[in-house]
C-alpha positions, 0 to 999 in steps of 0.5 A: 832180714827184717822185712822178710821177718815182717812180711812172715809176721804179716802172713801169720796175722792174716792166716789168725785172722782168717780162723777167727773165732765165729759168731752166728749171725743177729736177727735184722729187724727191729721188734718189740721183744713179746711172748706167745701164748702157746704152752710149748711157745716161742718169743721174739727177740728185739733184733727180731729172732724167734726163739724157743721158750717153755713155760710151766704155770701154776693152775688156778690163778695168777703165779705169786712169783715169776723165774726166768731159768737160763740153762747151762752150756750145751744143754737147753730148756729141758733142764728145769722140766722137774723144777719147774713142774715141782714150783708150778705146783706152789705157785710159782711160774718158770720160763725157760728159753732154749739160748741162742745157739742151743736146743731149739735155737736156731744156728745151734752150736755157734756161739751167739756173743756173750752180749746178745745172749745176755740182752736176749735176757734183759728183753725177755724180762721186759716182755715177762714183766708185760705178761704178769705184771706186779709180780716178782721176777726172779733169775735163775741161772745154771752154770753158764746160765749163771754167768750169762745172768750176771753178765745181763745184770751188769748190762740191765737197769729199770724194769727189766732188772729181777728181783733177786737172782738164784745161781746153781753152780755158776760159771765164774770160773774165768781167765783169772782163775784158769790155769796157764795150760788151759788159757794158752790152749785155748788161745791157740786152738781159737785161732787156728782150729776155730771149727773143730769140735770136742766131744769130752768123751776122754775127760772123766768127768761126771756132772750128776749122781743121776745116773739114768738122766746122765743116760737120757742127756746122752740119747738126747738129740737137742744137748750139744754133744760135741762142741766148737772151739769158739764156741768154748772160747765165747764161753770163757769170755763170758765167764770172765765177765761173769767174775767180774760183775758185783750184783748189788741192789738184789738178793742173791742165792748162790748154790753149789754142790762139794761133788763138783767135778765141773766148776771147780771150788777155787773161783766159787771161793774166790767170787763169795770172797769177793762178793763179801767184801763189796758193800751193798752185796746182799748175798746168800750161800748153800753148799750141799755136801752130796750135791753134783754139778746139775744140782737141780736134777741130782739125786737130791734136787727136791732138797734144792727146790724147796731152799729155792721155793723158800727162799723166794717165799723169805729171803730172810729164812733159813734154808730147809736144807740148812745148807747155808754157810756164811763163812770163807773158806767155804769148803773144809780140807776133807772136801777138797780135791786135788783138781781144785 
């Protein structure tokens, strides 16, 4: 009897192994990371993979700051077009890659692995340092991009580290703050149907109050609308890693919208509370009463752009929006929802 159960268990394990989450293959040629000189450009990562990269440069001179902007899950570099154009008019350059598996990058829809996507940030940062010597470099991560930035920070050192970091609606919603039924469902699907895709069409979540922008995204062929289960599995692993990072040694600006329906308030509040208890953390937090998840593309997006530009100019100056909150809890009772 025990022998029979053992065979069944072994068979189940073999089936699960056969259905393990899939990662896209890495490049196979070691290279020095380099950025090409074309406006609609690309860059070559350290493993030889060539990846899309967009840039917006100020006219008439060297930039006073460089932002490396990291988009959210299923999105791509287009996420920063309006903000980057606005910053360029104020002397700030922005570079935004299509991260592996997203936008025009190869193997669209396949998760690249948490370490590989973070190492791309480190390698691209080193290349940007060479292109813009003596210009301060800032990482800006939106949602998943924030988690990528945090994980990259934990793996970086020296010249590859940024001067400071901006996190907008950061994806720090790891398993520790996730409901049990979410975790169980993710585990089961990740090891039984990892290739299955879901559109989320039945989930009533709004990402922004900019409805015209959301309509454009729904028509954009480069915005992923059907997501593989194993990509979600990889994203949650990344959020686990991000939630554990304590970004000491550099200024951090964390921005979040009260109306965010994508990243709940509890994990963001827990992350802020944790960081404020760590010696050496230089953290400022802006909470926008009318902000949604896509803060840089909401109807009030220019308010956020201005706050970021002002903070880059002077990290000690008050945010122009007066949205800063320096106490925990971050949210009033009337700002919370059942989902939070």
